[in-house]
mmCIF entry with sequence, helices, sheets and N, C-alpha, C, O atoms, coordinates in Angstrom:
data_MODEL
# 
_entry.id   MODEL 
# 
_entity.id                         1 
_entity.type                       polymer 
_entity.pdbx_number_of_molecules   1 
# 
_entity_poly.entity_id                      1 
_entity_poly.type                           'polypeptide(L)' 
_entity_poly.nstd_linkage                   no 
_entity_poly.nstd_monomer                   no 
_entity_poly.pdbx_seq_one_letter_code       
;(UNK)(UNK)(UNK)(UNK)(UNK)(UNK)(UNK)(UNK)(UNK)(UNK)(UNK)(UNK)(UNK)(UNK)(UNK)(UNK)
(UNK)(UNK)(UNK)(UNK)(UNK)(UNK)(UNK)(UNK)(UNK)(UNK)(UNK)(UNK)(UNK)(UNK)(UNK)(UNK)
(UNK)(UNK)(UNK)(UNK)(UNK)(UNK)(UNK)(UNK)(UNK)(UNK)(UNK)(UNK)(UNK)(UNK)(UNK)(UNK)
(UNK)(UNK)
;
_entity_poly.pdbx_seq_one_letter_code_can   XXXXXXXXXXXXXXXXXXXXXXXXXXXXXXXXXXXXXXXXXXXXXXXXXX 
_entity_poly.pdbx_strand_id                 A 
# 
loop_
_entity_poly_seq.entity_id 
_entity_poly_seq.num 
_entity_poly_seq.mon_id 
_entity_poly_seq.hetero 
1 1  UNK n 
1 2  UNK n 
1 3  UNK n 
1 4  UNK n 
1 5  UNK n 
1 6  UNK n 
1 7  UNK n 
1 8  UNK n 
1 9  UNK n 
1 10 UNK n 
1 11 UNK n 
1 12 UNK n 
1 13 UNK n 
1 14 UNK n 
1 15 UNK n 
1 16 UNK n 
1 17 UNK n 
1 18 UNK n 
1 19 UNK n 
1 20 UNK n 
1 21 UNK n 
1 22 UNK n 
1 23 UNK n 
1 24 UNK n 
1 25 UNK n 
1 26 UNK n 
1 27 UNK n 
1 28 UNK n 
1 29 UNK n 
1 30 UNK n 
1 31 UNK n 
1 32 UNK n 
1 33 UNK n 
1 34 UNK n 
1 35 UNK n 
1 36 UNK n 
1 37 UNK n 
1 38 UNK n 
1 39 UNK n 
1 40 UNK n 
1 41 UNK n 
1 42 UNK n 
1 43 UNK n 
1 44 UNK n 
1 45 UNK n 
1 46 UNK n 
1 47 UNK n 
1 48 UNK n 
1 49 UNK n 
1 50 UNK n 
# 
_struct_asym.id          A 
_struct_asym.entity_id   1 
# 
_struct_conf.conf_type_id            HELX_P 
_struct_conf.id                      HELX_P1 
_struct_conf.pdbx_PDB_helix_id       AA1 
_struct_conf.beg_label_comp_id       UNK 
_struct_conf.beg_label_asym_id       A 
_struct_conf.beg_label_seq_id        2 
_struct_conf.pdbx_beg_PDB_ins_code   ? 
_struct_conf.end_label_comp_id       UNK 
_struct_conf.end_label_asym_id       A 
_struct_conf.end_label_seq_id        31 
_struct_conf.pdbx_end_PDB_ins_code   ? 
_struct_conf.beg_auth_comp_id        UNK 
_struct_conf.beg_auth_asym_id        A 
_struct_conf.beg_auth_seq_id         2 
_struct_conf.end_auth_comp_id        UNK 
_struct_conf.end_auth_asym_id        A 
_struct_conf.end_auth_seq_id         31 
_struct_conf.pdbx_PDB_helix_class    1 
_struct_conf.details                 ? 
_struct_conf.pdbx_PDB_helix_length   30 
# 
_struct_conf_type.id          HELX_P 
_struct_conf_type.criteria    ? 
_struct_conf_type.reference   ? 
# 
_struct_sheet.id               AA1 
_struct_sheet.type             ? 
_struct_sheet.number_strands   2 
_struct_sheet.details          ? 
# 
_struct_sheet_order.sheet_id     AA1 
_struct_sheet_order.range_id_1   1 
_struct_sheet_order.range_id_2   2 
_struct_sheet_order.offset       ? 
_struct_sheet_order.sense        anti-parallel 
# 
loop_
_struct_sheet_range.sheet_id 
_struct_sheet_range.id 
_struct_sheet_range.beg_label_comp_id 
_struct_sheet_range.beg_label_asym_id 
_struct_sheet_range.beg_label_seq_id 
_struct_sheet_range.pdbx_beg_PDB_ins_code 
_struct_sheet_range.end_label_comp_id 
_struct_sheet_range.end_label_asym_id 
_struct_sheet_range.end_label_seq_id 
_struct_sheet_range.pdbx_end_PDB_ins_code 
_struct_sheet_range.beg_auth_comp_id 
_struct_sheet_range.beg_auth_asym_id 
_struct_sheet_range.beg_auth_seq_id 
_struct_sheet_range.end_auth_comp_id 
_struct_sheet_range.end_auth_asym_id 
_struct_sheet_range.end_auth_seq_id 
AA1 1 UNK A 36 ? UNK A 41 ? UNK A 36 UNK A 41 
AA1 2 UNK A 44 ? UNK A 49 ? UNK A 44 UNK A 49 
# 
loop_
_atom_site.group_PDB 
_atom_site.id 
_atom_site.type_symbol 
_atom_site.label_atom_id 
_atom_site.label_alt_id 
_atom_site.label_comp_id 
_atom_site.label_asym_id 
_atom_site.label_entity_id 
_atom_site.label_seq_id 
_atom_site.pdbx_PDB_ins_code 
_atom_site.Cartn_x 
_atom_site.Cartn_y 
_atom_site.Cartn_z 
_atom_site.occupancy 
_atom_site.B_iso_or_equiv 
_atom_site.pdbx_formal_charge 
_atom_site.auth_seq_id 
_atom_site.auth_comp_id 
_atom_site.auth_asym_id 
_atom_site.auth_atom_id 
_atom_site.pdbx_PDB_model_num 
ATOM 1   N N  . UNK A 1 1  ? 138.485 91.313 91.715 1.00 0.00 ? 1  UNK A N  1 
ATOM 2   C CA . UNK A 1 1  ? 138.102 89.957 92.049 1.00 0.00 ? 1  UNK A CA 1 
ATOM 3   C C  . UNK A 1 1  ? 136.927 89.900 93.092 1.00 0.00 ? 1  UNK A C  1 
ATOM 4   O O  . UNK A 1 1  ? 135.997 89.113 92.917 1.00 0.00 ? 1  UNK A O  1 
ATOM 5   N N  . UNK A 1 2  ? 136.975 90.737 94.173 1.00 0.00 ? 2  UNK A N  1 
ATOM 6   C CA . UNK A 1 2  ? 135.902 90.596 95.177 1.00 0.00 ? 2  UNK A CA 1 
ATOM 7   C C  . UNK A 1 2  ? 134.544 90.925 94.607 1.00 0.00 ? 2  UNK A C  1 
ATOM 8   O O  . UNK A 1 2  ? 133.536 90.387 95.065 1.00 0.00 ? 2  UNK A O  1 
ATOM 9   N N  . UNK A 1 3  ? 134.492 91.816 93.596 1.00 0.00 ? 3  UNK A N  1 
ATOM 10  C CA . UNK A 1 3  ? 133.184 92.163 92.967 1.00 0.00 ? 3  UNK A CA 1 
ATOM 11  C C  . UNK A 1 3  ? 132.581 90.917 92.254 1.00 0.00 ? 3  UNK A C  1 
ATOM 12  O O  . UNK A 1 3  ? 131.381 90.653 92.327 1.00 0.00 ? 3  UNK A O  1 
ATOM 13  N N  . UNK A 1 4  ? 133.446 90.192 91.585 1.00 0.00 ? 4  UNK A N  1 
ATOM 14  C CA . UNK A 1 4  ? 132.989 88.958 90.894 1.00 0.00 ? 4  UNK A CA 1 
ATOM 15  C C  . UNK A 1 4  ? 132.431 87.956 91.896 1.00 0.00 ? 4  UNK A C  1 
ATOM 16  O O  . UNK A 1 4  ? 131.433 87.286 91.631 1.00 0.00 ? 4  UNK A O  1 
ATOM 17  N N  . UNK A 1 5  ? 133.076 87.865 93.027 1.00 0.00 ? 5  UNK A N  1 
ATOM 18  C CA . UNK A 1 5  ? 132.610 86.888 94.042 1.00 0.00 ? 5  UNK A CA 1 
ATOM 19  C C  . UNK A 1 5  ? 131.263 87.295 94.635 1.00 0.00 ? 5  UNK A C  1 
ATOM 20  O O  . UNK A 1 5  ? 130.422 86.441 94.916 1.00 0.00 ? 5  UNK A O  1 
ATOM 21  N N  . UNK A 1 6  ? 131.055 88.620 94.827 1.00 0.00 ? 6  UNK A N  1 
ATOM 22  C CA . UNK A 1 6  ? 129.790 89.128 95.337 1.00 0.00 ? 6  UNK A CA 1 
ATOM 23  C C  . UNK A 1 6  ? 128.675 88.838 94.358 1.00 0.00 ? 6  UNK A C  1 
ATOM 24  O O  . UNK A 1 6  ? 127.579 88.445 94.757 1.00 0.00 ? 6  UNK A O  1 
ATOM 25  N N  . UNK A 1 7  ? 128.945 89.027 93.084 1.00 0.00 ? 7  UNK A N  1 
ATOM 26  C CA . UNK A 1 7  ? 127.927 88.753 92.036 1.00 0.00 ? 7  UNK A CA 1 
ATOM 27  C C  . UNK A 1 7  ? 127.628 87.256 92.032 1.00 0.00 ? 7  UNK A C  1 
ATOM 28  O O  . UNK A 1 7  ? 126.466 86.872 91.901 1.00 0.00 ? 7  UNK A O  1 
ATOM 29  N N  . UNK A 1 8  ? 128.608 86.429 92.168 1.00 0.00 ? 8  UNK A N  1 
ATOM 30  C CA . UNK A 1 8  ? 128.341 84.994 92.216 1.00 0.00 ? 8  UNK A CA 1 
ATOM 31  C C  . UNK A 1 8  ? 127.456 84.610 93.403 1.00 0.00 ? 8  UNK A C  1 
ATOM 32  O O  . UNK A 1 8  ? 126.538 83.801 93.265 1.00 0.00 ? 8  UNK A O  1 
ATOM 33  N N  . UNK A 1 9  ? 127.733 85.185 94.546 1.00 0.00 ? 9  UNK A N  1 
ATOM 34  C CA . UNK A 1 9  ? 126.906 84.889 95.753 1.00 0.00 ? 9  UNK A CA 1 
ATOM 35  C C  . UNK A 1 9  ? 125.485 85.430 95.558 1.00 0.00 ? 9  UNK A C  1 
ATOM 36  O O  . UNK A 1 9  ? 124.529 84.823 96.040 1.00 0.00 ? 9  UNK A O  1 
ATOM 37  N N  . UNK A 1 10 ? 125.333 86.564 94.857 1.00 0.00 ? 10 UNK A N  1 
ATOM 38  C CA . UNK A 1 10 ? 124.012 87.076 94.598 1.00 0.00 ? 10 UNK A CA 1 
ATOM 39  C C  . UNK A 1 10 ? 123.250 86.193 93.651 1.00 0.00 ? 10 UNK A C  1 
ATOM 40  O O  . UNK A 1 10 ? 122.050 85.993 93.839 1.00 0.00 ? 10 UNK A O  1 
ATOM 41  N N  . UNK A 1 11 ? 123.876 85.672 92.672 1.00 0.00 ? 11 UNK A N  1 
ATOM 42  C CA . UNK A 1 11 ? 123.224 84.756 91.704 1.00 0.00 ? 11 UNK A CA 1 
ATOM 43  C C  . UNK A 1 11 ? 122.811 83.453 92.419 1.00 0.00 ? 11 UNK A C  1 
ATOM 44  O O  . UNK A 1 11 ? 121.695 82.964 92.247 1.00 0.00 ? 11 UNK A O  1 
ATOM 45  N N  . UNK A 1 12 ? 123.707 82.926 93.198 1.00 0.00 ? 12 UNK A N  1 
ATOM 46  C CA . UNK A 1 12 ? 123.422 81.718 93.889 1.00 0.00 ? 12 UNK A CA 1 
ATOM 47  C C  . UNK A 1 12 ? 122.236 81.908 94.906 1.00 0.00 ? 12 UNK A C  1 
ATOM 48  O O  . UNK A 1 12 ? 121.391 81.026 95.060 1.00 0.00 ? 12 UNK A O  1 
ATOM 49  N N  . UNK A 1 13 ? 122.213 83.074 95.577 1.00 0.00 ? 13 UNK A N  1 
ATOM 50  C CA . UNK A 1 13 ? 121.162 83.396 96.514 1.00 0.00 ? 13 UNK A CA 1 
ATOM 51  C C  . UNK A 1 13 ? 119.826 83.533 95.783 1.00 0.00 ? 13 UNK A C  1 
ATOM 52  O O  . UNK A 1 13 ? 118.800 83.079 96.290 1.00 0.00 ? 13 UNK A O  1 
ATOM 53  N N  . UNK A 1 14 ? 119.822 84.158 94.593 1.00 0.00 ? 14 UNK A N  1 
ATOM 54  C CA . UNK A 1 14 ? 118.596 84.321 93.783 1.00 0.00 ? 14 UNK A CA 1 
ATOM 55  C C  . UNK A 1 14 ? 118.089 82.993 93.365 1.00 0.00 ? 14 UNK A C  1 
ATOM 56  O O  . UNK A 1 14 ? 116.879 82.765 93.382 1.00 0.00 ? 14 UNK A O  1 
ATOM 57  N N  . UNK A 1 15 ? 119.006 82.051 92.968 1.00 0.00 ? 15 UNK A N  1 
ATOM 58  C CA . UNK A 1 15 ? 118.613 80.733 92.519 1.00 0.00 ? 15 UNK A CA 1 
ATOM 59  C C  . UNK A 1 15 ? 117.984 79.966 93.694 1.00 0.00 ? 15 UNK A C  1 
ATOM 60  O O  . UNK A 1 15 ? 116.984 79.274 93.503 1.00 0.00 ? 15 UNK A O  1 
ATOM 61  N N  . UNK A 1 16 ? 118.536 80.073 94.871 1.00 0.00 ? 16 UNK A N  1 
ATOM 62  C CA . UNK A 1 16 ? 118.020 79.405 96.062 1.00 0.00 ? 16 UNK A CA 1 
ATOM 63  C C  . UNK A 1 16 ? 116.622 79.912 96.381 1.00 0.00 ? 16 UNK A C  1 
ATOM 64  O O  . UNK A 1 16 ? 115.736 79.118 96.696 1.00 0.00 ? 16 UNK A O  1 
ATOM 65  N N  . UNK A 1 17 ? 116.411 81.221 96.305 1.00 0.00 ? 17 UNK A N  1 
ATOM 66  C CA . UNK A 1 17 ? 115.103 81.808 96.571 1.00 0.00 ? 17 UNK A CA 1 
ATOM 67  C C  . UNK A 1 17 ? 114.145 81.364 95.512 1.00 0.00 ? 17 UNK A C  1 
ATOM 68  O O  . UNK A 1 17 ? 113.008 81.044 95.860 1.00 0.00 ? 17 UNK A O  1 
ATOM 69  N N  . UNK A 1 18 ? 114.494 81.311 94.255 1.00 0.00 ? 18 UNK A N  1 
ATOM 70  C CA . UNK A 1 18 ? 113.606 80.897 93.192 1.00 0.00 ? 18 UNK A CA 1 
ATOM 71  C C  . UNK A 1 18 ? 113.217 79.425 93.350 1.00 0.00 ? 18 UNK A C  1 
ATOM 72  O O  . UNK A 1 18 ? 112.066 79.075 93.087 1.00 0.00 ? 18 UNK A O  1 
ATOM 73  N N  . UNK A 1 19 ? 114.112 78.579 93.758 1.00 0.00 ? 19 UNK A N  1 
ATOM 74  C CA . UNK A 1 19 ? 113.805 77.166 93.988 1.00 0.00 ? 19 UNK A CA 1 
ATOM 75  C C  . UNK A 1 19 ? 112.820 77.036 95.162 1.00 0.00 ? 19 UNK A C  1 
ATOM 76  O O  . UNK A 1 19 ? 111.864 76.263 95.101 1.00 0.00 ? 19 UNK A O  1 
ATOM 77  N N  . UNK A 1 20 ? 113.071 77.807 96.225 1.00 0.00 ? 20 UNK A N  1 
ATOM 78  C CA . UNK A 1 20 ? 112.228 77.813 97.335 1.00 0.00 ? 20 UNK A CA 1 
ATOM 79  C C  . UNK A 1 20 ? 110.776 78.253 97.017 1.00 0.00 ? 20 UNK A C  1 
ATOM 80  O O  . UNK A 1 20 ? 109.820 77.608 97.447 1.00 0.00 ? 20 UNK A O  1 
ATOM 81  N N  . UNK A 1 21 ? 110.639 79.306 96.296 1.00 0.00 ? 21 UNK A N  1 
ATOM 82  C CA . UNK A 1 21 ? 109.325 79.819 95.837 1.00 0.00 ? 21 UNK A CA 1 
ATOM 83  C C  . UNK A 1 21 ? 108.574 78.773 94.964 1.00 0.00 ? 21 UNK A C  1 
ATOM 84  O O  . UNK A 1 21 ? 107.390 78.504 95.163 1.00 0.00 ? 21 UNK A O  1 
ATOM 85  N N  . UNK A 1 22 ? 109.318 78.203 93.994 1.00 0.00 ? 22 UNK A N  1 
ATOM 86  C CA . UNK A 1 22 ? 108.689 77.191 93.159 1.00 0.00 ? 22 UNK A CA 1 
ATOM 87  C C  . UNK A 1 22 ? 108.295 75.964 93.948 1.00 0.00 ? 22 UNK A C  1 
ATOM 88  O O  . UNK A 1 22 ? 107.236 75.392 93.693 1.00 0.00 ? 22 UNK A O  1 
ATOM 89  N N  . UNK A 1 23 ? 109.087 75.551 94.871 1.00 0.00 ? 23 UNK A N  1 
ATOM 90  C CA . UNK A 1 23 ? 108.739 74.394 95.749 1.00 0.00 ? 23 UNK A CA 1 
ATOM 91  C C  . UNK A 1 23 ? 107.499 74.717 96.581 1.00 0.00 ? 23 UNK A C  1 
ATOM 92  O O  . UNK A 1 23 ? 106.600 73.885 96.703 1.00 0.00 ? 23 UNK A O  1 
ATOM 93  N N  . UNK A 1 24 ? 107.447 75.889 97.138 1.00 0.00 ? 24 UNK A N  1 
ATOM 94  C CA . UNK A 1 24 ? 106.284 76.260 97.944 1.00 0.00 ? 24 UNK A CA 1 
ATOM 95  C C  . UNK A 1 24 ? 105.036 76.317 97.114 1.00 0.00 ? 24 UNK A C  1 
ATOM 96  O O  . UNK A 1 24 ? 103.982 75.890 97.583 1.00 0.00 ? 24 UNK A O  1 
ATOM 97  N N  . UNK A 1 25 ? 105.100 76.846 95.847 1.00 0.00 ? 25 UNK A N  1 
ATOM 98  C CA . UNK A 1 25 ? 103.945 76.837 95.004 1.00 0.00 ? 25 UNK A CA 1 
ATOM 99  C C  . UNK A 1 25 ? 103.493 75.452 94.612 1.00 0.00 ? 25 UNK A C  1 
ATOM 100 O O  . UNK A 1 25 ? 102.295 75.180 94.522 1.00 0.00 ? 25 UNK A O  1 
ATOM 101 N N  . UNK A 1 26 ? 104.443 74.583 94.379 1.00 0.00 ? 26 UNK A N  1 
ATOM 102 C CA . UNK A 1 26 ? 104.133 73.169 94.093 1.00 0.00 ? 26 UNK A CA 1 
ATOM 103 C C  . UNK A 1 26 ? 103.418 72.511 95.285 1.00 0.00 ? 26 UNK A C  1 
ATOM 104 O O  . UNK A 1 26 ? 102.441 71.783 95.107 1.00 0.00 ? 26 UNK A O  1 
ATOM 105 N N  . UNK A 1 27 ? 103.927 72.782 96.524 1.00 0.00 ? 27 UNK A N  1 
ATOM 106 C CA . UNK A 1 27 ? 103.358 72.286 97.718 1.00 0.00 ? 27 UNK A CA 1 
ATOM 107 C C  . UNK A 1 27 ? 101.886 72.740 97.873 1.00 0.00 ? 27 UNK A C  1 
ATOM 108 O O  . UNK A 1 27 ? 100.992 71.947 98.170 1.00 0.00 ? 27 UNK A O  1 
ATOM 109 N N  . UNK A 1 28 ? 101.693 74.007 97.663 1.00 0.00 ? 28 UNK A N  1 
ATOM 110 C CA . UNK A 1 28 ? 100.357 74.584 97.792 1.00 0.00 ? 28 UNK A CA 1 
ATOM 111 C C  . UNK A 1 28 ? 99.407  73.965 96.731 1.00 0.00 ? 28 UNK A C  1 
ATOM 112 O O  . UNK A 1 28 ? 98.251  73.694 97.053 1.00 0.00 ? 28 UNK A O  1 
ATOM 113 N N  . UNK A 1 29 ? 99.850  73.743 95.518 1.00 0.00 ? 29 UNK A N  1 
ATOM 114 C CA . UNK A 1 29 ? 99.032  73.168 94.490 1.00 0.00 ? 29 UNK A CA 1 
ATOM 115 C C  . UNK A 1 29 ? 98.657  71.713 94.844 1.00 0.00 ? 29 UNK A C  1 
ATOM 116 O O  . UNK A 1 29 ? 97.545  71.279 94.541 1.00 0.00 ? 29 UNK A O  1 
ATOM 117 N N  . UNK A 1 30 ? 99.543  70.979 95.463 1.00 0.00 ? 30 UNK A N  1 
ATOM 118 C CA . UNK A 1 30 ? 99.241  69.608 95.814 1.00 0.00 ? 30 UNK A CA 1 
ATOM 119 C C  . UNK A 1 30 ? 98.393  69.547 97.089 1.00 0.00 ? 30 UNK A C  1 
ATOM 120 O O  . UNK A 1 30 ? 97.720  68.546 97.337 1.00 0.00 ? 30 UNK A O  1 
ATOM 121 N N  . UNK A 1 31 ? 98.422  70.609 97.895 1.00 0.00 ? 31 UNK A N  1 
ATOM 122 C CA . UNK A 1 31 ? 97.698  70.623 99.170 1.00 0.00 ? 31 UNK A CA 1 
ATOM 123 C C  . UNK A 1 31 ? 96.208  70.947 98.969 1.00 0.00 ? 31 UNK A C  1 
ATOM 124 O O  . UNK A 1 31 ? 95.426  70.803 99.908 1.00 0.00 ? 31 UNK A O  1 
ATOM 125 N N  . UNK A 1 32 ? 95.811  71.368 97.800 1.00 0.00 ? 32 UNK A N  1 
ATOM 126 C CA . UNK A 1 32 ? 94.401  71.780 97.608 1.00 0.00 ? 32 UNK A CA 1 
ATOM 127 C C  . UNK A 1 32 ? 93.536  70.546 97.873 1.00 0.00 ? 32 UNK A C  1 
ATOM 128 O O  . UNK A 1 32 ? 93.883  69.426 97.499 1.00 0.00 ? 32 UNK A O  1 
ATOM 129 N N  . UNK A 1 33 ? 92.392  70.792 98.535 1.00 0.00 ? 33 UNK A N  1 
ATOM 130 C CA . UNK A 1 33 ? 91.543  69.683 98.948 1.00 0.00 ? 33 UNK A CA 1 
ATOM 131 C C  . UNK A 1 33 ? 90.946  68.959 97.705 1.00 0.00 ? 33 UNK A C  1 
ATOM 132 O O  . UNK A 1 33 ? 90.632  69.572 96.685 1.00 0.00 ? 33 UNK A O  1 
ATOM 133 N N  . UNK A 1 34 ? 90.820  67.689 97.849 1.00 0.00 ? 34 UNK A N  1 
ATOM 134 C CA . UNK A 1 34 ? 90.219  66.864 96.816 1.00 0.00 ? 34 UNK A CA 1 
ATOM 135 C C  . UNK A 1 34 ? 88.740  66.688 97.145 1.00 0.00 ? 34 UNK A C  1 
ATOM 136 O O  . UNK A 1 34 ? 88.325  66.869 98.290 1.00 0.00 ? 34 UNK A O  1 
ATOM 137 N N  . UNK A 1 35 ? 87.962  66.339 96.149 1.00 0.00 ? 35 UNK A N  1 
ATOM 138 C CA . UNK A 1 35 ? 86.541  66.192 96.358 1.00 0.00 ? 35 UNK A CA 1 
ATOM 139 C C  . UNK A 1 35 ? 85.724  67.043 95.430 1.00 0.00 ? 35 UNK A C  1 
ATOM 140 O O  . UNK A 1 35 ? 86.115  67.332 94.299 1.00 0.00 ? 35 UNK A O  1 
ATOM 141 N N  . UNK A 1 36 ? 84.575  67.438 95.940 1.00 0.00 ? 36 UNK A N  1 
ATOM 142 C CA . UNK A 1 36 ? 83.632  68.217 95.130 1.00 0.00 ? 36 UNK A CA 1 
ATOM 143 C C  . UNK A 1 36 ? 83.734  69.675 95.477 1.00 0.00 ? 36 UNK A C  1 
ATOM 144 O O  . UNK A 1 36 ? 83.785  70.057 96.646 1.00 0.00 ? 36 UNK A O  1 
ATOM 145 N N  . UNK A 1 37 ? 83.766  70.506 94.411 1.00 0.00 ? 37 UNK A N  1 
ATOM 146 C CA . UNK A 1 37 ? 83.838  71.965 94.586 1.00 0.00 ? 37 UNK A CA 1 
ATOM 147 C C  . UNK A 1 37 ? 82.628  72.581 93.983 1.00 0.00 ? 37 UNK A C  1 
ATOM 148 O O  . UNK A 1 37 ? 82.310  72.319 92.823 1.00 0.00 ? 37 UNK A O  1 
ATOM 149 N N  . UNK A 1 38 ? 81.930  73.409 94.746 1.00 0.00 ? 38 UNK A N  1 
ATOM 150 C CA . UNK A 1 38 ? 80.712  74.038 94.275 1.00 0.00 ? 38 UNK A CA 1 
ATOM 151 C C  . UNK A 1 38 ? 80.924  75.553 94.320 1.00 0.00 ? 38 UNK A C  1 
ATOM 152 O O  . UNK A 1 38 ? 81.219  76.106 95.380 1.00 0.00 ? 38 UNK A O  1 
ATOM 153 N N  . UNK A 1 39 ? 80.773  76.230 93.168 1.00 0.00 ? 39 UNK A N  1 
ATOM 154 C CA . UNK A 1 39 ? 80.980  77.651 93.031 1.00 0.00 ? 39 UNK A CA 1 
ATOM 155 C C  . UNK A 1 39 ? 79.714  78.329 92.494 1.00 0.00 ? 39 UNK A C  1 
ATOM 156 O O  . UNK A 1 39 ? 79.096  77.882 91.528 1.00 0.00 ? 39 UNK A O  1 
ATOM 157 N N  . UNK A 1 40 ? 79.356  79.441 93.174 1.00 0.00 ? 40 UNK A N  1 
ATOM 158 C CA . UNK A 1 40 ? 78.224  80.223 92.728 1.00 0.00 ? 40 UNK A CA 1 
ATOM 159 C C  . UNK A 1 40 ? 78.784  81.573 92.312 1.00 0.00 ? 40 UNK A C  1 
ATOM 160 O O  . UNK A 1 40 ? 79.415  82.266 93.111 1.00 0.00 ? 40 UNK A O  1 
ATOM 161 N N  . UNK A 1 41 ? 78.554  81.938 91.073 1.00 0.00 ? 41 UNK A N  1 
ATOM 162 C CA . UNK A 1 41 ? 79.158  83.213 90.511 1.00 0.00 ? 41 UNK A CA 1 
ATOM 163 C C  . UNK A 1 41 ? 78.210  83.826 89.524 1.00 0.00 ? 41 UNK A C  1 
ATOM 164 O O  . UNK A 1 41 ? 77.064  83.393 89.403 1.00 0.00 ? 41 UNK A O  1 
ATOM 165 N N  . UNK A 1 42 ? 78.670  84.821 88.823 1.00 0.00 ? 42 UNK A N  1 
ATOM 166 C CA . UNK A 1 42 ? 77.791  85.544 87.896 1.00 0.00 ? 42 UNK A CA 1 
ATOM 167 C C  . UNK A 1 42 ? 77.335  84.628 86.785 1.00 0.00 ? 42 UNK A C  1 
ATOM 168 O O  . UNK A 1 42 ? 76.277  84.879 86.209 1.00 0.00 ? 42 UNK A O  1 
ATOM 169 N N  . UNK A 1 43 ? 78.092  83.543 86.433 1.00 0.00 ? 43 UNK A N  1 
ATOM 170 C CA . UNK A 1 43 ? 77.702  82.671 85.407 1.00 0.00 ? 43 UNK A CA 1 
ATOM 171 C C  . UNK A 1 43 ? 76.741  81.584 85.868 1.00 0.00 ? 43 UNK A C  1 
ATOM 172 O O  . UNK A 1 43 ? 76.287  80.765 85.069 1.00 0.00 ? 43 UNK A O  1 
ATOM 173 N N  . UNK A 1 44 ? 76.446  81.581 87.120 1.00 0.00 ? 44 UNK A N  1 
ATOM 174 C CA . UNK A 1 44 ? 75.549  80.537 87.662 1.00 0.00 ? 44 UNK A CA 1 
ATOM 175 C C  . UNK A 1 44 ? 76.283  79.626 88.567 1.00 0.00 ? 44 UNK A C  1 
ATOM 176 O O  . UNK A 1 44 ? 77.359  79.943 89.074 1.00 0.00 ? 44 UNK A O  1 
ATOM 177 N N  . UNK A 1 45 ? 75.690  78.483 88.768 1.00 0.00 ? 45 UNK A N  1 
ATOM 178 C CA . UNK A 1 45 ? 76.240  77.372 89.646 1.00 0.00 ? 45 UNK A CA 1 
ATOM 179 C C  . UNK A 1 45 ? 77.188  76.518 88.871 1.00 0.00 ? 45 UNK A C  1 
ATOM 180 O O  . UNK A 1 45 ? 76.834  76.072 87.780 1.00 0.00 ? 45 UNK A O  1 
ATOM 181 N N  . UNK A 1 46 ? 78.373  76.261 89.363 1.00 0.00 ? 46 UNK A N  1 
ATOM 182 C CA . UNK A 1 46 ? 79.277  75.290 88.756 1.00 0.00 ? 46 UNK A CA 1 
ATOM 183 C C  . UNK A 1 46 ? 79.716  74.266 89.775 1.00 0.00 ? 46 UNK A C  1 
ATOM 184 O O  . UNK A 1 46 ? 80.020  74.592 90.923 1.00 0.00 ? 46 UNK A O  1 
ATOM 185 N N  . UNK A 1 47 ? 79.744  73.030 89.339 1.00 0.00 ? 47 UNK A N  1 
ATOM 186 C CA . UNK A 1 47 ? 80.163  71.932 90.257 1.00 0.00 ? 47 UNK A CA 1 
ATOM 187 C C  . UNK A 1 47 ? 81.313  71.257 89.561 1.00 0.00 ? 47 UNK A C  1 
ATOM 188 O O  . UNK A 1 47 ? 81.216  70.890 88.390 1.00 0.00 ? 47 UNK A O  1 
ATOM 189 N N  . UNK A 1 48 ? 82.416  71.092 90.290 1.00 0.00 ? 48 UNK A N  1 
ATOM 190 C CA . UNK A 1 48 ? 83.617  70.439 89.773 1.00 0.00 ? 48 UNK A CA 1 
ATOM 191 C C  . UNK A 1 48 ? 84.007  69.303 90.684 1.00 0.00 ? 48 UNK A C  1 
ATOM 192 O O  . UNK A 1 48 ? 84.001  69.424 91.909 1.00 0.00 ? 48 UNK A O  1 
ATOM 193 N N  . UNK A 1 49 ? 84.356  68.166 90.038 1.00 0.00 ? 49 UNK A N  1 
ATOM 194 C CA . UNK A 1 49 ? 84.847  67.027 90.797 1.00 0.00 ? 49 UNK A CA 1 
ATOM 195 C C  . UNK A 1 49 ? 86.339  67.015 90.747 1.00 0.00 ? 49 UNK A C  1 
ATOM 196 O O  . UNK A 1 49 ? 86.917  66.876 89.668 1.00 0.00 ? 49 UNK A O  1 
ATOM 197 N N  . UNK A 1 50 ? 87.007  67.162 91.910 1.00 0.00 ? 50 UNK A N  1 
ATOM 198 C CA . UNK A 1 50 ? 88.506  67.286 91.924 1.00 0.00 ? 50 UNK A CA 1 
ATOM 199 C C  . UNK A 1 50 ? 89.114  65.915 92.141 1.00 0.00 ? 50 UNK A C  1 
ATOM 200 O O  . UNK A 1 50 ? 90.337  65.783 92.187 1.00 0.00 ? 50 UNK A O  1 
# 
């Protein structure tokens, strides 16, 4: 029985970590600055309106 309980705690912990990581990624995606983005790369100059 104690082994099953440890596995349950492990699964719950992994789910909590996964939700935290997904929440942080969503926060970072929303936090990106809005406005005009200018990139200079091998393909030339690109301008994007965010």
